[in-house]
C-alpha positions in Angstrom: -21.5 45.2 -29.7 -21.4 46.0 -25.6 -23.3 44.0 -22.7 -24.4 45.7 -20.1 -23.9 43.8 -16.7 -26.5 43.9 -14.3 -24.2 44.3 -11.6 -20.5 45.8 -10.7 -17.1 44.1 -11.0 -16.2 46.4 -8.4 -18.2 47.6 -5.9 -17.9 51.5 -5.2 -16.1 53.1 -2.0 -19.4 54.5 -0.5 -20.6 50.0 -1.0 -17.5 48.7 0.3 -18.2 50.9 3.5 -21.5 49.6 4.3 -20.6 46.4 4.4 -20.0 45.1 7.8 -16.2 43.6 7.6 -13.5 42.5 10.2 -10.4 43.2 8.7 -7.8 42.6 11.7 -5.1 40.3 11.5 -5.8 37.0 13.5 -2.5 34.9 13.9 -2.7 31.3 12.8 -2.4 29.0 16.1 -2.3 25.7 14.0 -0.3 22.8 16.4 -0.1 19.8 14.0 0.3 21.7 10.8 -0.3 19.5 7.2 1.1 21.8 4.8 2.9 24.5 6.5 5.7 23.7 8.5 5.6 25.5 12.2 8.3 28.2 10.9 6.1 29.2 8.1 3.5 29.6 10.0 5.5 31.8 12.1 6.4 33.5 9.4 3.8 34.6 8.1 2.4 35.8 11.4 5.6 37.6 12.4 5.8 39.4 8.5 2.5 38.9 6.8 3.7 36.8 4.0 5.1 33.6 2.5 6.7 32.8 -0.7 8.4 30.3 -2.4 6.1 27.4 -2.3 5.4 25.0 -5.0 0.8 25.7 -5.3 0.5 24.0 -9.1 2.2 21.0 -10.7 3.8 21.4 -14.0 1.2 20.3 -16.1 -1.7 21.9 -14.1 0.1 25.5 -14.9 0.5 24.0 -18.5 -3.9 23.5 -18.4 -4.1 26.8 -16.8 -1.9 28.6 -19.3 -3.9 27.0 -21.8 -7.3 28.1 -20.2 -6.0 31.6 -20.4 -4.7 31.7 -23.8 -8.1 30.5 -25.2 -10.0 32.6 -22.8 -7.4 35.7 -24.6 -7.9 34.7 -27.8 -11.7 35.0 -27.3 -12.1 38.7 -25.4 -10.0 39.8 -28.1 -12.5 37.6 -30.9 -14.9 39.8 -29.1 -13.1 43.3 -30.3 -11.8 44.0 -26.5 -8.6 45.7 -26.3 -6.2 44.1 -24.1 -2.9 45.3 -22.7 -0.4 41.7 -22.6 2.4 41.5 -19.6 5.4 40.1 -20.5 5.7 37.9 -17.3 4.8 34.1 -17.9 2.4 32.8 -14.9 3.9 32.0 -12.5 3.5 28.1 -10.5 4.5 29.8 -7.1 2.7 32.4 -5.5 3.2 35.1 -3.1 1.0 34.6 -0.1 0.2 37.3 2.3 -2.4 39.2 4.1 -3.5 42.8 3.9 -2.7 44.2 7.4 1.1 43.2 7.3 
């Protein structure tokens, strides 16, 4: 049984062109950073990305993995074809802005 959504998950190109967006990069200026170092902010402003910092604890990652495993089981049980990746979910993330 298929269900037709009332909305499009991904807008069409012509719909995106109609949205007023300012996609210019604006460097971060934070004289008193709390979570990132001044060097990390400078790297992000210069290179456009940060890597290697822990976002989730190992316990949080176990909960997140468990949630997505259950979600995947539900999707498969509903008859949706799924292509599984062999890469595990990482507890570190790459953070970048799209214009660098």
